[in-house]
Every structure is written in structure tokens, then in C-alpha cells.
N, C-alpha and C positions, 0 to 999 in steps of 0.2 A: 504494500500500500504506500502510495507516494507521500501521504500525510505523515505516516509513521516514519518513513525514511527521512523526510524533512525535519521532523521533530528530533530524531536521533542525531542527525547532522547538526542541528542547532545546539543540542546539549553538548555534543562533542566539541564544536567550535567554541562554545562558551567555556567549557572546561579548559580549553587550551589558551584562553585569554584573547582569542581573536576579536571578539566583540569589543573589548576594551580598546584595542588598537584602532579598530575601525571608528569607534566613537571619538577617540582623541583626534584622529585625522579629520573627521567630519566637523568636529568642533573647531579645529584649526582653520578649515576652509570657511566655515560660517563666520568666524571672527574676522578673517581676512576680507571676506565679502562685505561684512559690515563696515570695516575700516575703509574699503574702497568706496562704498556707498556714501559714507560720511565725507570722504574727500571729494567725490563727485558733487554732492550737495553744496559743499563749501565753495567749489569753483563756480557752480551755477549762481549762487547767491552773492558772491563777492567779486567775480571777474567779468561780469557782463555777458556771459555765455548763455545761449538758449538750450544747448545740448552739451553734455559732458559724459564721456564713458571712461571708466578707470578700471584697470586690472594691473595690480602690482605697480610697476613703474610706467606701464603703457597708458597713454592718454590720448583720447580723441576729443576735440572741442569744436564747437561751431557757434557762430553768432547769427546764422540764418534762421529764418522763421518757419513755422509749420513743419511739414514732413520733409523739407529739403535735406536736412542732415541725415535722416534715415535713408532716403533714396540714394544719397551719395555713398553711404556705407554699402547698400545693396549693389549699386552700380560698380563699385570697386571690388566686389566679391569679398568684402570684409564682414564676416559674421562677428557677433559680439559675445560669443561663447565665453563665459567666465567673467565678462565685464559687468560692472555695476554702473547703471546709467542714471543720470539726473536730467530731466527734460522739463522745460517750463510748463508746457501744456500737453496732455495726452488725451486725444479723442479716439474714437473707434478706428479711424484710419491709421493713426500711429500705433495703436494696439495691434492691429493686423500686421503692420511692418515689424513690430517687435516679435511677433510669432515667427517671422522669417529669420530675423537677426539673432534670436535666442539669447538675450542677455541673462545674467545670473539673477539680477534684481533691477527694479525700476523705481525711482522716486520722481514725483512730479508735484508742482505747486497746485495744479488744477487738473482734475480728471473727470471725464464724463462717465455716467453710470454704465452705458454700454461698453466703454473701454475697460472699466473696472471689472465687469462681469467676464469679459472676454479673456483678460489676463488671468484672472482667478481660475476660470475653467481650464486654462491651459498651463496651470501651475507655474506661472511666472510671478515671483514674489513682488508685491507692489506696496509702496508707501506713498501717501499723498497728504497734502495740507488741506485742500478743499475739493469738494465733489459737486458736480452739477448734473442736471438732467442731460444737457447737450452743450457742446462747445458753440459759442456764437462766432459770427464772422468778425473781421477786424474793424468794421464800421459799426458793429453792434445793431445792424438792421435786419438780421436773420441768423440762420444757422451757418456754421462753417461749411463751405462747399465740399470739403473733403469728408466731413462727417456725414453730410447728405449723400454724397456719392457712394459711400460704402454701407449705407443703411441696410440694403437688402442682402448684403454678402454674408456668406457662411464660411468661406475658405480664404486663406491668406493670398494665394496666387490670383484668385478672382478679384480680391480687393486691390492688389497691386496693379492689376490691369486697369481698373476703374480710376485709381489714383493717378496713374500716368495720363490717362485720357483727360482727366479733370485739370491736371497741370497744363497740358497742351491747350485746352479750351480757355483757361484763365489767362495764359500768356497771349493768346490771340485777342481776347477781349481787351486786355491791357494795351496792346498795340493799336487798337482801333479807337481808343479814347483820346 
């Protein structure tokens, strides 16, 4: 029986002290991740960045707004595995991009409820200062166009496609004004 085998293996490993070693390693990683997240938050709040990713001594920063820093990471094939991220605002569009980028943890000053649910459902640790029903656009006249674009999405790649289309549409509209 598999359950009995697993139970015997668990007792055997526990008797050998393996769990204590694993626990110490995980606590060390968790502590390091926490230190990285604190460092990312500090850079976000004191250096004027909108996006900060920290892993040990590695650092990615951006002053660009919206999803631009996340798209840059994706376009450069730079995943954020093991990185702790601080981001000024996280809406559902950013949350989908984080599912692709796979950071160890995310902090944000403002998160939308759909983004919070998406990150939690996908086991990405999230800390936030404020929560809102939806992210508003920059002129505060409606909802963020990225948040609106990904509203019907269920999959990260589907969202990425709609985000890219929305970026192109917004650039065209900007040039026509």
C-alpha cells in the first residue's frame, strides 16, 4: 500500500534527521526571500522606482509605468524565479504576467481584488498596502485599459496576447491625438 510505504518512509527520514535539515534550508530560503522583499520595498519607496525585483545581489529596476517593466522582462526571456518583487500597482493584467514570470513573492502598494485572487490561486505569495475592486485609469475617468482587456481571461498566455494588443491600440490612439 502506497500510504503505508509513504508513512514508513516519512518515519525513516524523520529518524535520520532529514526533516530537520530540510526545515532549516526552507527557513533559510524564506528568511532570504523576506530580506529580498524588504529590500525591494525599500527601493520602491525611496528611489522613485515603479518596479523592483531583488534576488540576493541581483537587481532589476524600472521607472516605467503599468505593465511595461513586466513585458520587458518577458521580452528579454528573463523569468523572475526566486526574485522578490515590489510593484507600485498590481491589477489583473500584471497578475497574469507574474504567473508567467514566476517571482518568489510580490509586494504592491495597491492591488485589485481580481489580481489578489489570481495570485493567491496560483500560490504566489502577495503582500499589499491597499486593495481595490479594480484599478482605475491614469485620468481616473474609468477602469485601467489593461484590467479591462484581461477581464474575460483565464490563462496567462491568453492575457499576454490581449495585453500586447491593448498596448499597440493605446500607442496608436496616443499618436492620433
